[in-house]
C-alpha positions, 0 to 999 in steps of 0.5 A: 905488101900490106894495104893500108886502110884509109883512116876513118874520118867522122862525118862533118858536124852541122854548123853551130846555129849560134855561129850563123845567127846575127849578133844580138848583143848591143854592147858587143856590137858597139865594141865591134863598131868601134873597131870597124870605125877605127879601121875606116878612119885609118885603113892605111895602118896595119890592123892585126886582129890583136890590135882590133881586139884590144880596141874592142876589149875582147879576146882575139878569137872572140873578136874574129868570130864576132866580127864575121857574124856581125858584118859578114866578112872577116876583119882582114877582108873588110880592111882589104875592101876599104883599101881597094875602095879608097884606091879606086876613088883615088885612081878615078879622082886624082892624078896621083901615081899608082905607086903613091896610091898603093902606099897611101892606102896602106899597101907595103908592096906595089906588087902585092897591091897590083896583084890583089887589086886585079884579083878583086876588081878584075882590072889592073890599077891603070886599066881601072883608072882609064875605065873610070875616067872614060865613064866619068861624064855619066857618073858625074850626076850620081851621088858619090855614096851611090857610086862607091856602093856600086863599085864596092869590091866583093870579098865574100870569097877569099882572094886565093879562092877566086884565083884558084877558080880562075886558074881551073883549080891549078893553084894549090889549096892553102890548107889541106882538104880531106875528103 
């Protein structure tokens, strides 16, 4: 039986320095901010990259790369952050049911909302509501913008990656990793 040699993979090239530097193009930043503002104003709507690129007047690939360089997160993660922020605020400040909150913040499925909410915040929506209300008297004197900033979910790491780390790498990678 013949042994097969592993195919040679070239060493990974260093990241392109231009891809990691902050954007300096003021016109492009204005276009990206226009798309970001639209997402903020209507985060309950679907915002595929194609729609965001159209708002910005650039190609889809260029928009996705530029958005991440400008704001530190891909557009999808930014939108998830906004939706989770709004859900936390509604859980804390209203009597709306969790189902109503899920659908009003743009989720198409209650199950997906609950799973992603738990993955990002570490709590279920009902536990978040209970905790937020228990600490409400202490928060009452803090400006709302400061509370929102402190409670902003961290999506610097992809949700699937967080889930994989918590599960002790028992959740398979979404892409094939090669040594």
